[in-house]
Phi, psi and omega in degrees: 000133177284157182235137175239139175251122185237123179207101188232145171276316177273112186271006180303126177069008186297307188297309180298327179295311182292323175301323177294322178294318179298317179297333180272004174098016178270141165267148190246125170256135183214170184228153167041235184295328178297315180298321181296319179296317181291319177300317180296331180274001178083017178269124181288129181226160174255130180290145179300329179294331178287341177271315186274343185059034182208136183286155169298135181230171177055050179057036178086359179297330179235114176212326181248357179281083191204143179300332180290339174270304187286333172295319178292335180273321190267346182294130177276125182291339182267005178249108185304324181296322178297314183290327177293322178296317178300317181295319181296320184266004180056052177254125180273129177300146175250125188261340181213137176239127174241106184221129160237154200268164176309146185283066180296313181301310182298329180290312184285347175283346179287136185295331184256021183296141175255162177299321180298319178298315181298314182298318181293342179259017169271113182280133178249307182295321181300304178301327180296315178294319180299315182292320178297313180296318182293323177299324183257040185297342178301329183241342188239137174266128179242125184241116182243355186233127178306327183294345181265355185303309186296316182296320179295314179298319180299317179295317181295319179295324184281313188244357181088346178197169177281158177280158177300322180299317179295316181297322178294318179297316180292328178294317178298319178296322180297318178292326174297321181296312181290327178295316179295321179299312179295326179297317179297319179296314182294322178297315182297311183289325177295319178297317179296328179289337181080021182277121184276332186227069179300149182292340174234134178251116180246116181241149176219136180225155179253136179296122178261324183196139166271120189271160181298318177192175183265223180301326178230160189294340181271001181254127174286154182207152179221146178250120177245142180247144177309137180298336175243081190298150172264145182289321181272082185200147175298328181288342176257004181291155172260120178270118184270336189197153169101178181293166174297150176287138175271174177305309181292325176303316183295319179295316179296316182295321178298317180294320178297320181291323176298317184290313185295337179300337184289337195249144182256320180282167181309121187219146175232130177247128174252121184244138180220118181052044177065018174240135177284124178260351176187135174229125180234147177225154181193190179275346176222163179293322179300317179295320178297320178298313180306318184286323177295319179296316181295333181299323178197084185289349178271307185291335183294340178300123182078017185270177176252127186247129174242132181232138184260019173225157175305137183283124179262173185297315183300317180291319180298318181298325179286321178294327183297338185287342181235164179281121176233144179281312189217142171234125182242130181205167175297325179191173177232128172300145184308316181289329176292317177299318181300320179293311184292324183287355175297334176272121190299320192261348182297135179269125178247120185235143171246143179227147180283095182287345177292345181256015185295338180259012178298153183299129183274158173263160176296151180252148181240145177230130182280142170230162181300121178090001181176205179208158173253144178229140178207164171292150172290151180276084181241028183300128175271131185231156180234124183301335181283352175271352181286161182250124175278126185248006183243168179293322178275129179268143177287145174285168177298321178296319178295322178299318179296320179291321177299321178295319176301313180294324180295319177293326179289316183292336179300334184249021173252150183287138179290149350290134188236138174227134175235131170255136184207160166242194185282359181251324188196168169286142180258324180200139179235125174240127186208159173072016181268151180296338176224154190288327182294327177291322176298319179295320180296321178295314180299318181294321178298317178296319182292320176055230184284357180282351177291126179214197184294344180270354189283133177235167181231141174236137177238130185290341178219173186292165176270120180286340178220175180274002188293323180294317180294321178297315180297319178298314180299322180292341182248019168087014178288134186256341181208147184225140169239134180203159185294326190075175177111359176283150176292348179247029178307320185299327179299318179289322179296315180298321180293321178296318178296324180299322184261006178068034181266136171276126181231132177241149176245144185261337185077002181225135176255163181227058173302140172223105183265000000 
């Protein structure tokens, strides 16, 4: 008779699975709560103490860490010496292990979790059995996922046992399971320790979707989500309508969501190829949309739109008039949704904006041979902390507009320049090898809209006075920039020459 050891925290599908094993001729060894559930269902089981000849101790912390368990799992059936040892010590081989682990993840996701709670939900015996069974997959079937119950039972019913190919596949999955489990534990304890740069970095993500392709059609791509998801995220968004998001859609939408997080009053962000082509703000969402559209009515075509207020009918009717890839908002009024959903392919997503200020996790970027990790750029700033370095002081209205432009330039690719007024961005220049070219692009986009309200934001300092001179020649009245160049005075002198108010922040916002 074959023997299965079953010990699970998640009891989903447990009884029918074990009943299937019994029907196939397996005797069942079980522990604790699992045994009670099976006993209540009328499934005959053997207590783990009857196998180990030792009682569960330390509140269940020790029950399966025993040679009668691991000897039965690790013994190779094709090695006579191994089988002779089992016979001599009266150890029964274990042919199948069904284990899922203590709910550590679910425990630490609770807002009121204590360290003691977390520690008690670190499984020791479970991973040990899983690893022993997986190591000996040639002879032992290891089942760690409820989703595999039916397939395993079908094979056993058909052939009397699982195939070697199946056992190998399940073993690999088992090691992925324990690796991810240990990664979460190490992340949790490392975070509590406050260690910023552990000598080993263990990350774990769950496959959310196998994508049709990546940035280009010849590239394969997969979407993985953080094992501890954040609510304010495209990956946690609810898609109400439209086609599946593509690889590029997700990157654009993520960038739009990062940008819209900066603003409190009704604001609309239009994102195109991870570059903001227009940001508008107003007293209503419709007004904010009008201004974002006006910022670049050409580039917004096919763009990704993020709005920080529920979408109303008036705004929806205006958005409906042009082709948009994605619209992201806290919610959609029913009549607004009805208008937008008339287009079959437009993606309509809702995100929990009440969580936009939740604590962010560090972000990682892959490079050949490794990865870079850093904190997200979520620095909160106050315009009144900035330093005026020119003879002309900015007005309170200019400071507010400078802050708007500063938040916008923060989400443009370096070298980045944003021209804006108190309503919208006028021109965005970004991603150029030198800053003066970015300014020229921004100025060209702004065109005749530059007036006495126009301000300029630069994501990093001016290495020369040429940008300030160009700005002065084109009617810019106020500038915000980090400062810190060895040639700062050249830019300050140029600002004074043109009567420009210039403030320095002491902080740069490169975005590569």
